[in-house]
LOKE-53376 format. One record per residue (C-alpha): residue in three letters; x, y, z. Coordinates in pm, whole numbers, plus 50000, padded with zeros to 5 digits. Example, Ala and Ser with C-alpha at 12.3 -4.5 7.8 and 13.67 -1.06 7.14 Angstrom:
% residues 2
Ala512304955050780;Ser513674989450714;
END
This chain:
% residues 324
Met586194272818228;Ala588224271517910;Lys586424256517612;Leu587234220117546;Gly589894219317277;Val589704183617152;Ala587174155917209;Val588864122417150;Val586624092817071;Gly588444059817082;Glu589794029717266;Leu591404029117609;Asn593684001217725;Leu597113992917864;Asp600203980517682;Ile602403952617813;Ile605773954317636;Leu608223925217653;Tyr611723935417547;Gly614613912917450;Leu612783883117303;Pro614233864517001;Lys612893872216655;Asp611683836916583;Leu609413821516847;Glu608783784016851;Leu605683767016990;Glu606013749817330;Arg609213768917412;Glu609483792117711;Tyr611313824817648;Leu612553849917902;Ala612123887117836;Gln614943910217941;Arg612623938818045;Leu608953945318102;Gly607073977118018;Phe603603983318165;Thr602154015618034;Leu599134033717895;Gly598384020417549;Ser595984024517257;Ser596344050116981;Ser593484071817104;Ala594634073117465;Ile598304079717381;Phe597204108217154;Ala594924122917422;His597474119017703;Asn600324135717516;Leu598144162917365;Ser596934172217712;Ile600494174817845;Leu601394196817548;Gly598784221217679;Thr595554214617488;Lys592374208617691;Val591274173217603;Gly588134152917680;Phe588024115317627;Val585014094317526;Ser585414056817545;Lys584214024117700;Ile586104001917942;Gly585273970618138;Gly584603969318509;Asp588023954518581;Pro591363965818731;Leu592973969818388;Gly590283994618284;Arg590534014018610;Leu594324016218585;Ala594224027918223;Leu591604054118315;Gln593694066718606;Arg596794069818388;Leu594804090918142;Thr593214112118415;Asp596624119218568;Ser597654136818245;Gly594844162118286;Val592434146618034;Glu588734149018123;Thr587544112918156;His584054115918306;Arg582474106317971;Val584214072217970;Val581584044918013;Ser582384015418241;Ala580533982918165;Ala580553959118463;Gly580113927518256;Ser582753935917996;Thr586523932317978;Thr588903960517892;Gly591143953917594;Leu594853947517626;Thr597813949117388;Ile601023928917420;Ile603953942117218;Leu607133922717136;Pro609753946516993;His612683933316791;Leu615323953216598;Gly613143983316531;Gln610073962616442;Arg607463946216660;Tyr604793919916698;Ile601523935516818;Leu598973912316982;Thr595673928317087;Tyr592663915017272;Pro589963940217168;Gly587513936717457;Thr585473968417489;Met587123982717175;Phe584713960816977;Glu581763969417202;Met581654007517208;Gln578664020017010;Tyr577364053416894;Arg574864053617182;Asp577774052117430;Ile578954086317307;Asp577744118817464;Ile577304137717138;Asp576544170817310;Tyr579834168117500;Val581744159917182;Cys580184189317000;Ser581104212917284;Ala584754209517174;Arg586574228016899;His587904196116741;Leu587054159016714;His589704131716683;Leu589134094716618;Ser591824067916612;Ser591844030516532;Tyr588944032016288;Phe589043995116199;Leu589053983516564;His585754000916641;Arg583493974016498;Ser580313985216673;Leu580954022516626;Arg582204020516270;Pro578764018116100;Gln577944052316248;Ala581374068416233;Leu580234088315932;Glu577294101816132;Leu579644111416415;Phe581834131616179;Arg578834147316007;Lys577444159216339;Ala580794173016445;Lys581144192616122;Ser577564205316148;Ala578384218016498;Gly581354237216360;Leu584154214316479;Thr587284206416285;Thr588104169316270;Ser591004145316243;Leu591324107916184;Asp594024081516218;Thr592784047916090;Asn595854028816213;Asp596213993716079;Asp593383971415960;Pro593943937816137;Glu591883920415868;Asp593863937715590;Lys590653945515399;Trp590803983615403;Asp587103986415317;Arg585984017315131;Asp583534030515393;Val586374050015551;Leu586714070715234;Glu583284085915302;Val584444096215649;Leu587504112915495;Lys585184137115314;Tyr584354151315658;Thr587954150415784;Asp590114181315809;Val593374163515899;Phe594094127315808;Phe597104109515963;Pro598104077415778;Asn601584063415774;Asp603244054715444;Arg601874019115434;Glu598344028815540;Ala598124056415278;Lys599014031815003;Lys596624005315133;Leu593704029515149;Ala594404043514802;Arg595034008614661;Thr598394017714509;Ser602054010114573;Asp603044045814484;Leu602954071514763;Ser602554101114525;Gln599464085214374;Ala598144077514720;Leu598584113914822;Asn596734125414511;Thr593814102614594;Leu593594110414964;Ala594104147914919;Gly590984147614703;Leu589024136315010;Ala590484150615332;Lys591464187315351;Ile594954179815484;Val596814146715458;Val599844141415680;Val601914110415609;Lys604134097115888;Arg607344080515769;Gly609384073216080;Pro612894087916053;Ala612274098415691;Ala610714131815602;Ala607064134715700;Ile604804148615428;Cys601934173215462;Arg599624178215164;Lys596934204915142;Gly595244208114805;Glu598014213514552;Glu600584224314812;Gln602934199814975;Trp605604202515245;Ser608074177115378;Leu610254178615685;Val612824155015833;Pro612404149316209;Pro615204159016448;Ser617774132216525;Val617434116016869;Lys618674084617040;Val615724061316985;Val614784039717282;Asp611314028417172;Gln609134037616874;Ile605844026417031;Gly603304054817020;Ala605534077816814;Gly602884081616545;Asp600204090716800;Ser602564115716961;Phe603244130016615;Asn599474134716571;Ala599274152316907;Gly602054176416815;Phe600354185116487;Ile596884190816633;His598244211116926;Gln599734235516679;Tyr596834233016432;Leu594354245416693;Gln596504276216741;Gly596014285616377;Ser599594277616278;Ser600764271715922;Pro601114236215782;Glu604914239515810;Glu604704248816179;Cys602224220716247;Leu604484195616072;Ala607514207416267;Ser605624204816596;Ala604484169816500;Asn608044159116424;Leu609224172216760;Ala606524153816953;Gly607044121616760;Ala610814122716805;Tyr610574130917174;Ser608214101617229;Thr610914077117114;Thr613344087917388;Arg611574066517652;Glu609914032517655;Gly606194031717575;Gly603994057617411;Thr603474081317706;Glu606434077017941;Ala608494104917784;Phe605604129517818;Arg605034120418183;Asp608394137118251;Arg607164172418192;Ala610434189418282;Ser612364168318032;Met609734175017768;Ala609904212517820;Ser613704211617796;Phe613614191017476;Phe611164214417305;Arg613064245417413;Gly616194230917259;Gln614604227016915;Glu613464253016663;Leu610094245416504;Val610844255116146;Arg613624279816086;Asn616654259816195;Tyr616374222316165;Gly613864225515883;Ser616484240515652;Gly616894219915336;Ala614114195615425;Gly612194201315105;Met609344223015226;Gly607374242514970;Pro604704240114703;Arg604264207014525;Gln605914207014187;
END
């Protein structure tokens, strides 16, 4: 059997997306949504699902409840080709759930954590994780029981010769505690968005944030939506504008971006090629509702990627090159 490419440690849940609600919601009023989306959610699972469909062998380590929501989320992930036999099911627990209310390019995100808060270090098959080439962890601040030993997880992965990546996602408490900075010292690729990078570095200036974070992680990749994404490695920096697409839904675009980058990274590609691949995956994700629906249409995905050039064409004039 082929060696496991990426071991993903993280949360597994579904997303319920209610489209067409008004921006301002009043208490005791009943509102009618125009459309309903019911899809695989969670940063970790979206990343794993889409990375697997891109062609990387992925194994998933998580904890779900013994309920229909957990079983459905697990099946959706399994259908993408991800190995899920290291996902722990706890009969007395409840799988988490996220409800998303999009409005004019922004969104309310309401999450019930459930087993996200419960997964501990002892729930992880470390030997299985270390059998992979690469470790990825998402939603750092949601893993309350795992977080105290996240540093140990990354240390063990590095000792076993794995490369590593991390996406903290948002901190619901808006504290951005400094323990994550220690984990970054064992991180090869760090994936914050613009806001998260500034919050972690405690600055309102993105350039300063990049300087701080690049002194910790080997590669820092900042996601900026339709603006040019930035990749920083040591003193070198590249930026690249994503291809233009008709955006249907931005949910999961950042996780898809991560998947595109790591898929190329594991092939030994240059930072420019990895960034271009990330932009393609992120852009393609927005062409359907939800974070994984576009990738479930494999024929459409293959056609989209064939129609784009990774670096040479649409990357022209995007500002790639050494940091000045």
